[in-house]
Each structure stands twice: as structure tokens, then as C-alpha cells.
C-alpha positions in Angstrom: 0.0 0.0 0.0 2.9 2.3 0.7 3.9 2.5 -3.0 0.4 3.9 -3.8 0.4 6.4 -1.0 0.6 9.9 -2.5 2.4 11.2 0.6 5.2 8.7 0.1 5.6 9.9 -3.5 5.6 13.5 -2.3 8.2 12.8 0.3 10.4 11.0 -2.3 10.0 13.9 -4.7 10.8 16.5 -2.0 13.9 14.5 -0.9 15.2 14.4 -4.5 14.6 18.1 -5.0 16.3 18.9 -1.7 19.3 16.8 -2.6 19.6 18.6 -5.9 19.4 22.0 -4.2 21.9 20.9 -1.6 24.3 19.7 -4.3 24.1 23.0 -6.2 24.5 25.0 -3.0 27.6 23.0 -1.9 29.1 23.4 -5.4 28.7 27.1 -5.1 30.1 27.2 -1.6 33.1 25.2 -2.7 34.0 27.9 -5.2 33.7 30.6 -2.5 30.6 32.1 -4.1 28.7 34.6 -2.0 24.9 34.5 -2.5 23.2 37.8 -2.9 19.5 36.9 -3.4 18.4 40.2 -1.9 19.5 42.0 -5.0 17.4 39.9 -7.4 13.8 41.3 -6.7 14.7 44.7 -8.2 15.1 43.0 -11.6 11.6 41.5 -11.4 9.6 44.4 -9.9 10.4 47.7 -8.3 8.5 50.1 -6.1 8.9 53.8 -6.8 6.7 56.5 -5.2 4.0 53.9 -4.4 3.9 52.6 -8.0 5.0 49.1 -9.0 7.2 49.0 -12.1 8.3 46.0 -14.1 12.0 45.0 -13.9 14.1 44.2 -16.8 13.7 40.4 -16.4 9.9 40.8 -16.6 10.4 43.0 -19.7 12.5 40.2 -21.2 9.9 37.6 -20.2 7.2 39.6 -22.1 9.4 39.7 -25.2 9.9 35.9 -24.9 6.1 35.5 -24.7 5.6 37.6 -27.8 8.2 35.7 -29.8 6.9 32.3 -28.6 3.2 33.2 -29.3 3.9 34.5 -32.8 6.2 31.6 -33.6 3.7 29.1 -32.3 1.0 30.3 -34.7 3.4 30.1 -37.7 4.6 26.7 -36.5 1.1 25.4 -36.7 0.6 26.8 -40.1 3.9 25.5 -41.5 3.5 22.1 -39.8 -0.1 21.6 -41.0 0.5 22.7 -44.6 3.6 20.6 -44.8 1.8 17.5 -43.4 -1.0 18.0 -45.9 1.5 18.4 -48.8 3.4 15.3 -47.7 0.2 13.3 -47.9 -1.0 14.8 -51.2 -1.0 13.0 -54.5 1.2 15.7 -56.0 4.8 14.6 -56.4 6.0 18.3 -56.3 4.1 18.9 -53.1 5.5 15.8 -51.4 9.0 16.7 -52.6 8.8 20.2 -51.2 7.4 18.9 -47.9 10.1 16.3 -47.4 12.9 18.6 -48.5 11.8 21.2 -46.0 11.5 18.7 -43.1 14.8 17.0 -43.8 16.8 20.2 -44.3 15.4 21.9 -41.2 15.6 18.8 -38.9 19.2 18.0 -39.9 20.8 21.4 -39.5 21.4 23.3 -36.3 19.0 25.9 -35.2 21.8 28.4 -34.6 23.0 28.1 -38.2 19.4 28.6 -39.5 19.1 31.7 -37.3 22.3 33.1 -38.7 21.3 32.3 -42.3 17.9 33.9 -42.0 19.1 37.0 -40.1 22.3 37.8 -42.1 21.3 36.5 -45.5 17.6 36.6 -45.9 16.6 39.4 -43.6 18.2 42.2 -45.7 16.4 40.8 -48.8 13.0 40.3 -47.1 13.3 43.5 -45.0 13.0 41.7 -41.7 14.1 43.2 -38.3 15.6 41.2 -35.5 12.3 40.3 -34.0 10.8 39.1 -37.2 13.9 37.1 -38.2 13.8 35.4 -34.8 10.1 34.5 -35.1 10.5 33.2 -38.6 13.5 31.0 -37.7 11.8 29.5 -34.7 8.6 28.9 -36.7 10.4 27.2 -39.5 12.5 25.0 -37.1 9.6 23.9 -34.9 7.2 23.7 -37.9 9.3 20.9 -39.3 8.9 18.8 -36.2 5.2 19.8 -35.9 4.7 18.6 -39.5 5.8 15.0 -38.5 3.3 15.2 -35.5 0.5 16.4 -37.8 1.4 13.7 -40.4 1.1 11.0 -37.8 -2.2 12.4 -36.6 -3.6 12.6 -40.1 -2.6 9.0 -40.9 -4.2 7.8 -37.6 -7.7 8.9 -38.7 -9.4 5.8 -40.1 -9.4 5.6 -43.8 -13.0 4.5 -43.8 -14.2 7.8 -42.5 -12.5 9.6 -45.3 -14.1 7.3 -47.8 -17.5 7.7 -46.2 -17.1 11.5 -46.5 -16.2 11.2 -50.1 -19.2 9.0 -50.7 -21.4 11.8 -49.3 -20.0 14.1 -51.9 -17.8 16.3 -49.5 -15.0 18.2 -51.1 -11.4 17.6 -50.1 -11.4 20.9 -48.1 -14.6 20.0 -46.2 -13.3 16.4 -45.5 -10.2 17.9 -43.8 -12.2 20.6 -42.0 -15.1 18.5 -40.7 -13.7 14.9 -40.5 -10.0 14.6 -40.5 -8.6 17.7 -38.7 -10.9 17.6 -35.6 -9.9 14.0 -34.9 -6.2 14.6 -35.7 -6.2 17.6 -33.4 -7.2 15.5 -30.4 -4.6 12.9 -31.3 -1.8 15.4 -31.7 -2.5 17.6 -28.7 -0.1 15.9 -26.3 3.0 15.8 -28.7 2.2 19.4 -29.9 2.3 20.5 -26.3 5.8 19.1 -25.9 6.8 20.8 -29.1 5.5 24.1 -27.9 7.5 23.7 -24.7 10.5 23.1 -26.8 9.7 26.2 -28.8 9.6 28.3 -25.6 13.0 26.9 -24.5 14.5 27.2 -27.9 13.5 30.9 -28.1 16.4 31.7 -25.8 18.7 31.3 -28.8 17.5 34.6 -30.2 19.8 36.3 -27.7 22.7 35.8 -30.1 21.2 38.4 -32.5 20.6 40.9 -29.7 16.8 40.4 -29.3 16.1 41.5 -25.7 14.4 38.4 -24.6 14.6 36.9 -21.1 17.9 35.2 -21.7 19.5 38.4 -23.1 18.3 40.5 -20.2 19.6 37.9 -17.7 23.0 37.9 -19.5 23.2 41.7 -19.4 22.4 41.7 -15.7 25.1 39.1 -15.0 27.7 41.1 -16.9 26.9 44.2 -14.8 26.5 42.6 -11.4 28.2 39.2 -11.5 25.1 37.6 -9.9 25.7 34.5 -12.0 23.9 31.8 -10.0 21.1 34.0 -8.7 20.1 35.4 -12.1 20.4 32.2 -14.1 18.4 30.4 -11.4 15.7 33.1 -11.6 15.7 33.0 -15.4 15.4 29.2 -15.3 12.5 29.5 -12.9 10.7 32.0 -15.1 11.0 29.6 -18.1 9.8 26.8 -15.9 6.8 28.7 -14.8 5.9 29.3 -18.5 6.3 25.7 -19.6 4.6 24.2 -16.5 1.6 26.6 -16.8 1.3 25.6 -20.5 1.4 21.9 -19.7 -1.3 22.2 -17.0 -3.5 24.3 -19.3 -3.2 21.8 -22.1 -3.8 18.9 -19.8 -7.0 20.5 -18.6 -8.1 21.1 -22.2 -7.3 17.5 -23.1 -9.5 16.2 -20.2 -12.3 18.5 -21.2 -12.2 17.3 -24.7 -12.2 13.7 -23.5 -15.3 14.4 -21.4 -17.0 16.0 -24.4 -16.3 13.0 -26.6 -17.5 10.6 -23.9 -20.8 12.4 -23.8 
């Protein structure tokens, strides 16, 4: 019975977390590091004349959210269009889809960011923010395409044939029959891909986009609060990803209850 007791699992989890924190603390102590956590709150929020102002880390967090949200929408578009092309009867469409997926998935994200920012941005007239969003969307879209492809293939062929027998067009078959079912199937892996998108967004700091990672790096260069700031940045990223995971889990359970009815 003990192995099914939630308090036992909670105690084990707390023990593991405490061990990790203790290990990090001891590692910092062994290097002679002096913790200065009292200096961190000013970079999150600051009171001035009775008014609460955002700190630079919160400003960076907002930029990260903006980049991630825009890249997420484009990721879904790129992924879905690529998956549909990959399953189309057109040889050209399949060739374009497979080339895009293979090139993106087999080259580093950092190289793609440099190519788009330094080579394509001057031609397309993109600023740093737009280049960062486009790079992330293309990169994550290639992985989302494989997720969508698996979801589309999981829809029973008989349902598609039944829709065709009813005279539905290809567009309406995808809209009313295939995509609703594929969406439910792909929701969990898409959540994981979105979490990866949020974490991968930190790479845009290399082109001087003032996201959360960039702001954290700037603070460290000015204050030398290395451990405190990086732990705070990591915690902010963790809050984003965990909140997203819980929200999607709730949505998934709600959809399952709707289907059961």
C-alpha cells in the first residue's frame, strides 16, 4: 500500500529536490561564491513612489512570450501545410514537404538563425524580432509537420471514404472529418513541441533580441550575480512551460469528457 500512498511519492520527490538544491549549494560554496539573493527582486519588480514597475527580467519575459506566441501560430501553419502536402497525390508537393522537413531537422537551429538573419533578412526587409520569429517557426514547424502527419494518418481511412461517398470536397473532408480527430490525437505531442519552442526561443539572444535570456545575461555582466540570475531565469522559463502543460492537460481532459458524452 505504501507505494500507492501519495504522501510517500511526495516525500520522495521532496527529498530528491532537496538533494539537488543541496548539491548546487555545496558546489557554489566550494567555489567561494557569496549568495546575494536580496539583489534579485529589483530586476523583477520595483516600487517607486508607491507605484509598481516591471523589472528588466519581466520585460524580457514579455518579449519571450511575444516571440513564442507568434512563432507558435506560424509553427502550426507551417506544420499543418507541410503535413497535408506530404500526404497529397502531388509529387511536387511531397518533394517540397520532405525537403523542408529533412533540411530543417538535420541542420542546427543556430545556423538557421544566422542564415535567415544575415542572408535573408536584408532581402526580405525583416528586423531582428521578425527574423527570430520566422527562424523558430520554421524550425519547430518541421517537427510539428511530423506530428501532424502521424495524426492525419491515424484517422481511419473508412471515415474519409464515407465522407467522399457523401460528396464532400477535399477541403470539407479535412475541415469537418480529419482535422478535428487529428487535433485530439496530436494535442499531447504538440504541447511538448510548444514547450521546446519556448525553451529554444532563448537562442535569439545571439542576434541581440532583448528576450529573457538576453536580459539575464546583461544583468550578470553588470552585477556578477551569476547563480542568482540564471536560477531566476530558469524559474521563469519553468513557470511558463509548466503553466502551459497544465493548461493543455485541462483542455485534453475537457475534450475527452466532451467526446465521452
